C-alpha positions in Angstrom: 7.4 7.7 -10.8 6.4 4.3 -9.5 4.7 2.4 -7.3 5.6 -0.7 -5.2 3.7 -3.2 -3.4 5.4 -6.1 -0.8 3.6 -9.1 0.5 5.0 -11.1 2.9 4.7 -14.1 4.5 6.8 -15.0 8.3 10.4 -15.2 7.7 10.1 -13.9 3.7 8.3 -11.5 1.2 8.3 -10.4 -2.2 8.7 -6.9 -3.9 7.1 -5.8 -6.8 8.0 -2.5 -8.2 6.0 -0.9 -11.1 7.7 2.1 -13.2 6.1 5.2 -14.6 5.3 7.3 -16.1 1.7 7.3 -16.1 -0.8 9.1 -17.5 -3.1 10.5 -14.4 -6.2 7.8 -14.2 -3.2 5.1 -15.0 -1.1 7.0 -11.9 -4.4 6.8 -9.3 -5.0 3.0 -10.3 -1.7 2.0 -10.0 -1.6 3.9 -6.4 -4.9 2.1 -5.2 -3.9 -1.3 -6.4 -0.4 -1.3 -4.8 -1.0 0.5 -1.7 -4.1 -1.6 -0.9 -2.3 -4.2 -1.8 0.7 -3.6 0.8 -1.7 -2.2 3.8 -3.4 -6.1 3.5 -0.1 -8.6 2.8 2.6 -5.9 3.6 2.6 -6.6 7.9 2.6 -10.8 7.8 6.2 -10.7 8.3 9.0 -10.2 10.8 11.6 -8.4 8.2 9.1 -6.4 5.9 7.3 -4.1 8.8 9.9 -1.3 8.4 9.9 -1.8 4.4 5.6 -1.5 4.4 6.0 1.7 6.3 8.5 2.8 3.5 6.4 1.5 0.5 3.7 3.2 1.7 5.4 6.4 2.2 6.6 6.1 -1.6 3.6 5.5 -2.7 2.1 8.3 -1.5 4.9 10.9 -2.5 4.4 9.6 -6.3 0.7 10.1 -6.4 1.8 13.7 -5.3 3.4 13.4 -8.7 0.3 11.8 -10.5 -1.7 14.7 -9.4 0.0 17.0 -10.8 -0.5 15.4 -14.1 -3.2 16.8 -16.1 -6.2 14.3 -17.3 -6.2 13.4 -20.4 -9.3 11.2 -22.6 -7.8 7.7 -23.9 -4.9 7.6 -25.5 -3.9 5.2 -28.5 -2.8 2.1 -28.7 -4.2 1.0 -25.6 -7.0 2.6 -23.3 -6.7 3.8 -19.5 -6.4 1.5 -16.5 -9.8 1.8 -14.1 -9.2 3.6 -11.2 -12.0 1.5 -8.8 -12.9 2.2 -5.7 -11.1 4.8 -3.3 -8.8 2.7 -1.1 -10.7 3.9 2.2 -13.5 1.9 0.7 -11.8 -1.6 -0.4 -12.3 -3.7 2.6 -8.8 -5.4 1.7 -7.1 -2.2 3.0 -8.5 -2.7 6.3 -6.6 -5.7 7.2 -3.6 -3.7 8.0 -5.6 -2.9 11.2 -5.0 -6.5 12.7 -1.5 -6.4 13.5 -2.0 -3.0 14.9 -4.5 -4.4 17.2 -2.9 -7.0 18.0 0.4 -4.9 18.9 -1.7 -2.7 21.1 -3.1 -6.3 22.7 0.6 -7.4 22.9 1.6 -4.2 24.5 -1.1 -3.8 26.9 -0.8 -6.9 28.2 2.9 -7.1 28.7 2.4 -3.7 30.5 -0.2 -5.1 32.5 1.9 -8.1 33.4 4.6 -6.3 33.9 3.4 -4.0 36.5 1.0 -7.1 39.0 
């Protein structure tokens, strides 16, 4: 399993992939961090929109694999990552609503303009 995130900047974007394997806790932490980052920063470029949707779907598929791994205590030589808050409790995840609202506003404006 691997998790992906992207940051889009109008005409270019960067992609970061973090391949596994992961324990249950670390996989959940990576899913939450990478998906929140993708939701917040992945929509801000023209070529990045389809990739953003694909990366979110791939992260969800990797999360399904992580949930099948049983939770374990800390494993040496390093401790597990902290899972942090769920995505719906992270303010950055809601940044994705801005482009969606803008798209609805633009389509509504264009439709209204064409009908008048």
